[in-house]
C-alpha positions in Angstrom: -28.8 6.6 -11.3 -27.8 9.9 -12.8 -27.3 10.5 -16.5 -24.2 12.3 -17.5 -23.3 13.4 -21.0 -19.6 13.3 -21.9 -17.8 14.3 -25.1 -14.9 11.9 -25.9 -12.1 12.4 -28.4 -12.3 9.9 -31.3 -9.4 7.8 -30.1 -10.9 7.4 -26.6 -14.3 6.6 -28.1 -12.6 3.9 -30.3 -10.9 2.4 -27.3 -14.2 2.5 -25.3 -16.0 0.7 -28.2 -13.2 -1.9 -28.4 -13.2 -2.5 -24.6 -17.0 -2.9 -24.6 -16.8 -5.4 -27.5 -14.0 -7.4 -26.0 -15.7 -7.7 -22.6 -19.2 -8.1 -24.0 -20.5 -5.2 -22.0 -22.2 -2.0 -23.0 -20.3 1.3 -23.1 -22.1 2.6 -20.0 -20.9 -0.3 -17.9 -17.3 0.2 -19.1 -17.4 4.0 -18.4 -19.1 3.4 -15.0 -16.3 1.0 -14.0 -13.6 3.3 -15.3 -14.9 6.3 -13.5 -15.3 4.3 -10.3 -11.7 3.0 -10.5 -10.4 6.5 -11.3 -12.2 8.0 -8.3 -11.0 5.2 -6.0 -7.4 5.7 -7.2 -7.6 9.5 -6.6 -9.0 9.0 -3.1 -6.1 6.6 -2.3 -3.6 9.1 -3.7 -5.1 11.9 -1.6 -4.9 9.7 1.5 -1.3 8.8 0.7 -0.5 12.5 0.2 -2.1 13.5 3.5 -0.2 10.7 5.3 3.1 11.8 3.8 2.4 15.4 4.8 1.6 14.3 8.4 4.9 12.4 8.4 6.8 15.4 7.1 5.3 17.5 9.9 6.0 14.9 12.5 9.6 14.4 11.5 10.2 18.1 11.4 9.4 18.0 15.2 12.8 17.3 16.9 11.1 15.6 19.9 9.2 13.2 17.6 12.2 12.4 15.5 14.2 11.6 18.7 11.4 9.4 20.0 11.4 7.5 16.6 15.2 7.0 16.9 14.8 5.6 20.5 12.1 3.2 19.3 14.3 2.1 16.4 17.2 1.5 18.8 14.9 -0.6 21.0 13.9 -2.7 18.0 17.6 -3.1 17.0 18.4 -4.3 20.5 15.6 -6.9 20.4 16.9 -8.1 17.0 20.4 -8.4 18.4 19.2 -10.3 21.4 17.2 -12.7 19.2 20.1 -13.3 16.9 22.3 -14.0 20.0 19.8 -16.5 21.4 19.6 -18.2 18.0 23.3 -18.5 17.7 23.6 -19.9 21.2 20.8 -22.5 20.4 22.6 -23.5 17.2 25.9 -23.9 19.1 24.1 -26.1 21.6 22.8 -28.3 18.7 19.2 -26.9 18.9 17.5 -25.9 15.7 15.7 -22.6 16.5 13.6 -23.0 13.4 12.2 -26.4 14.6 8.6 -26.2 15.8 8.8 -27.8 19.2 5.1 -27.2 19.9 3.9 -29.6 17.2 
């Protein structure tokens, strides 16, 4: 494990001491956990930013945007069909929420 020397402002040092005391751990363990969480959060944020940029690029492509609209229309049609089937079942006295396979 590598040793790293870090200078902390007095307020952060006090907070670190307090956290170590409250959790009954040494300062190194608290710092190691904090740095690990920070780096994980930064990696996630970078991945989210990359994904968002990919989506911006994709949606700026008219063909891609049109394909997404067609897919959404297909989903809407399926939702409408399912709602119609449920309404017909209810009208016929069938509970569409009842688990017939049990």
